[in-house]
N, C-alpha and C positions, 0 to 999 in steps of 0.2 A: 285666931291670929296670935302668933307668939310674941312675946314682949320685946324681942330685938328688933322686930319690924314696926313696932308701934311708936310713931313719932312723938306721941305725947309723953314717953319716957324721957325725953331730952329736957333739959333745964330750959326755961324760958330766956330769951335773948335780952341781955341788958341793954336798954336803949342808949345809954351813955357809951357803952363799949361799941355798939353798932355805929354810932356817930363817929367815934375815933376811927374806927376801921374804914368807914366810907371816906373819911377826910384823908387817911393815909393812901387809900387806893387812888383818889383823885390826884394827890400830890405825886404819886408814883407815875401817873401818866404825864404829868406836866414837867417833871424833873427826872434826871436819871444820873447817878453817880457811878462811874465805871472805875473799878479798882483793878489795877494791873497785877497780875501774878508776879511779874518781874517788872521793876520800874522801867519805865520808857523814857529815853533821853532824846531830846530834839533841840536843836539850836543851843546847845550849852546848858540846857535846863532838865533836870530830872523830875519826872512825875510818877507818883504812887497811885494817884487817882485823878480823874477829870470829872467835873460836874457839868451837866447840860441843863439849861433852863429853856425848855422848848416854849413855854408860854411867853418868853421874852420876844420871840420872833414876831415880825409884822408882815403884812402883805408885801410891803416894799422889799423885805428881805427875800421873800419868795421871787419877786419879780427881778431883783438884781441877780439872784442865782441863775434864773432862766436866761437872763440877757447875757450873762458871762459865758454860760454854756453854748448859747447860740453863737456868740462871737468866736468860740473855739470850734464851731461846726458840729456840735453835739446837741441835736434837738431833744427836748424834754417832752415825751408824750404823756407818761404817768409819773410824776415826781416820786411817788412811794416806791416805784420799782426802777428807779435810775440811781445806780450807784454813786456817780458823779454829783447828782443833786443832793443826795442824802449826806455825802461827807462835807459838801459845802454848807448845808444846813446845820450839820453838827458843828462845824468851826464857828458859824455865827452864834449858835446857842451855848457854846462853851464859855464858862465863866473865866477861864484862862484865855489869854490872847494866844491862840494857836491857829496856824494856817491850815487850810484844807490838805496842803501837801503832806502834813504830818501824818494824816491817816494812812497813807500809802506806805509809810515806813514802819507802822506798827505791825506786830505779829498778827496774823490772820485771824486768830481767835478773838484778840481784842478789837480788831477792825470790824469784824462780823457782829460782835455784841453791840458796839456803838451804833452801827448802821441799822441794826434790828431794832434798837430803841427809838432811833429816828423815825423808821418805817412805822413802828407800832403807834407813835404819836400821831403821824399823819393819818393812818388809817382810822384811828379812834376819833379824830377830829372831823371826819367827813360825814 
C-alpha cells in the first residue's frame, strides 16, 4: 500500500480543535447570517446583512405561521417545502424586525439563500 493512501500518515486530530469545530457546526445549524452582495433597502432602512436565529423559534411560532397561511387559503402540507411558510419562519427568526413581505422584494439569489437556510434548519431538526 503506498503512503498516500495510508490514513496513519495524517496527524492525529486535536480534541480541542474538534470540539471547537463541532460547536461551530452546531451554531451554523441554529443561526444564519446572510450578507447581501448589494445592500437591501426596505421601509426606509438599508441592510448589509440579516441574522436569523432559528433556535429562537417555538412551536407556537410554527402554529401561528400555519394559521396565517390557512386564513389566506394556502394549506401547509410539508413546511420545509413551502416557500410561504419558510419566508414567514425567516421573518420570525430574523433578529431585525422585518416582515415576511420584505423577502419577496429581495433579489432572487438572496431570497433563495435565506429560504434554503430555513429549509436546512427544518430538515436537520426532524
